[in-house]
MARVO-908927 format. One record per residue (C-alpha): x, y negated, z negated. Coordinates in steps of 0.2 Angstrom, whole numbers, padded with zeros to 4 digits, always signed. Layout:
# MARVO-908927
XYZ
...
//
This chain:
# MARVO-908927
+0000+0000+0000
+0006-0017+0004
+0010-0031-0008
-0005-0041-0004
-0016-0025-0006
-0009-0022-0023
-0013-0040-0028
-0031-0038-0023
-0033-0022-0032
-0026-0029-0048
-0037-0044-0047
-0052-0033-0045
-0048-0023-0060
-0044-0038-0070
-0061-0045-0065
-0070-0029-0069
-0062-0028-0086
-0066-0046-0090
-0084-0043-0085
-0086-0027-0096
-0078-0036-0111
-0089-0051-0109
-0105-0039-0107
-0099-0030-0123
-0097-0046-0133
-0114-0052-0127
-0122-0036-0131
-0114-0035-0148
-0119-0053-0152
-0136-0050-0146
-0139-0034-0157
-0132-0044-0171
-0144-0057-0168
-0158-0045-0167
-0153-0037-0183
-0153-0054-0192
-0170-0058-0185
-0177-0041-0191
-0170-0044-0209
-0177-0062-0209
-0194-0055-0203
-0194-0041-0216
-0190-0054-0230
-0204-0065-0224
-0216-0051-0224
-0211-0046-0241
-0213-0063-0248
-0229-0066-0238
-0241-0052-0240
-0254-0062-0230
-0243-0062-0215
-0240-0043-0216
-0259-0040-0217
-0262-0051-0203
-0249-0042-0193
-0256-0025-0197
-0273-0031-0192
-0267-0037-0176
-0258-0021-0172
-0273-0011-0177
-0284-0021-0166
-0272-0019-0151
-0271+0000-0155
-0290+0002-0156
-0292-0008-0139
-0280+0004-0131
-0290+0019-0138
-0306+0012-0132
-0299+0009-0115
-0292+0027-0114
-0307+0036-0122
-0322+0025-0118
-0327+0026-0136
-0326+0013-0150
-0316+0021-0165
-0325+0022-0182
-0315+0033-0193
-0327+0031-0208
-0342+0038-0198
-0339+0055-0206
-0343+0047-0223
-0361+0045-0217
-0363+0063-0213
-0373+0074-0225
-0362+0089-0223
-0350+0100-0233
-0340+0115-0229
-0348+0131-0235
-0331+0138-0239
-0329+0124-0252
-0345+0130-0262
-0345+0142-0276
-0348+0160-0269
-0367+0161-0273
-0371+0143-0266
-0361+0147-0250
-0371+0164-0248
-0387+0154-0250
-0382+0141-0238
-0378+0153-0225
-0394+0163-0228
-0405+0147-0226
-0395+0142-0211
-0399+0158-0202
-0417+0158-0208
-0422+0141-0203
-0410+0139-0189
-0401+0124-0195
-0382+0121-0196
-0374+0128-0212
-0364+0112-0215
-0378+0100-0219
-0387+0114-0228
-0372+0117-0239
-0373+0098-0244
-0391+0100-0249
-0388+0117-0258
-0374+0109-0268
-0385+0093-0272
-0400+0104-0277
-0389+0114-0289
-0382+0098-0297
-0399+0089-0298
-0407+0105-0304
-0394+0106-0318
-0397+0088-0323
-0416+0089-0323
-0418+0107-0329
-0427+0113-0313
-0423+0129-0304
-0412+0123-0289
-0419+0137-0279
-0437+0130-0282
-0431+0113-0276
-0424+0122-0260
-0441+0132-0258
-0451+0116-0259
-0440+0108-0246
-0442+0124-0235
-0461+0123-0236
-0462+0104-0235
-0451+0101-0220
-0442+0116-0214
-0426+0107-0219
-0430+0093-0206
-0424+0076-0214
-0434+0066-0202
-0451+0075-0204
-0467+0065-0206
-0484+0071-0210
-0500+0063-0203
-0503+0055-0220
-0486+0047-0221
-0476+0059-0231
-0458+0058-0226
-0441+0067-0226
-0435+0083-0233
-0447+0084-0248
-0461+0075-0239
-0463+0061-0252
-0476+0048-0249
-0465+0033-0246
-0478+0020-0248
-0484+0027-0265
-0466+0029-0272
-0458+0014-0264
-0452+0009-0282
-0442+0024-0283
-0433+0020-0267
-0429+0002-0272
-0414+0008-0282
-0408+0016-0266
-0409+0001-0255
-0427+0002-0249
-0440+0013-0240
-0428+0018-0226
-0418+0028-0238
-0432+0041-0237
-0423+0047-0222
-0407+0050-0231
-0408+0068-0235
-0399+0067-0252
-0410+0052-0258
-0426+0060-0252
-0421+0076-0262
-0418+0066-0278
-0434+0056-0276
-0444+0071-0272
-0437+0080-0288
-0442+0065-0298
-0459+0065-0291
-0460+0084-0295
-0454+0081-0313
-0468+0068-0316
-0481+0080-0308
-0475+0094-0320
-0475+0083-0335
-0493+0077-0330
-0500+0094-0328
-0491+0102-0342
-0485+0117-0332
-0474+0121-0316
-0489+0128-0307
-0500+0114-0311
-0486+0102-0307
-0485+0109-0289
-0504+0107-0287
-0502+0088-0292
-0487+0087-0280
-0497+0094-0266
-0512+0082-0270
-0530+0085-0266
-0536+0093-0249
-0540+0076-0242
-0523+0069-0245
-0509+0082-0245
-0491+0078-0246
-0486+0095-0244
-0488+0108-0230
-0500+0121-0235
-0505+0125-0253
-0496+0128-0269
-0499+0147-0266
-0490+0145-0250
-0475+0136-0259
-0470+0153-0267
-0477+0164-0252
-0469+0154-0238
-0458+0169-0234
-0464+0187-0231
-0452+0194-0244
-0459+0182-0258
-0476+0188-0263
-0476+0183-0282
-0471+0170-0294
-0458+0163-0296
-0458+0152-0281
-0440+0154-0276
-0438+0172-0278
-0432+0174-0260
-0419+0160-0263
-0413+0168-0279
-0410+0184-0269
-0400+0174-0256
-0389+0168-0270
-0383+0186-0272
-0367+0186-0263
-0367+0205-0263
-0384+0205-0254
-0381+0190-0242
-0363+0190-0236
-0356+0173-0231
//
């Protein structure tokens, strides 16, 4: 290679080396500046929780907007809290067996039935009423349909006369709570309690709960309440439900 060629080659190498060194210096300084900026930002967020919360809210809004665009659905993570449902496997063995039996018998999903069974046992213990009786009344009243309504205005699982017992629904937010399964169950049990106290007996209380023939709040008659299922032909009303409670008889 001639002398001029060597000079050009050396010049190019020197230029490339200078460019690389400059780029490294700039990158190093830039990363240092980014690190400093991050430290400052974190310090400000630690000192100003309101800024951190605002940033988190904006980030969440952006993520939700991206999710809506991708799925076509508005996210609502707390929607599950509104559902009246429970995992049957989380119930005691007897209650789970009963929930599965009701699910098969009345062709309803076991998860919402499990929540009702658990609530019936809890309310029954508190009110000294047989939980299987509560469930039997529910079965006859509505067939476990929480949106059922009779021609005379009885509503919900326990077919409570909402207009008559509106005072009981006030503590649950108003009459529309009649269509919340758990609330309807609790109000229905309270009404049944009052009927039993008034009549002085369970059978008499069921008659009061049903009402006169011209204004029934219950499907059928008191007799049908404990004979609603072919296997149940005699008092107590919830014999079939008690049988369902036997895990050895009704496997989950």
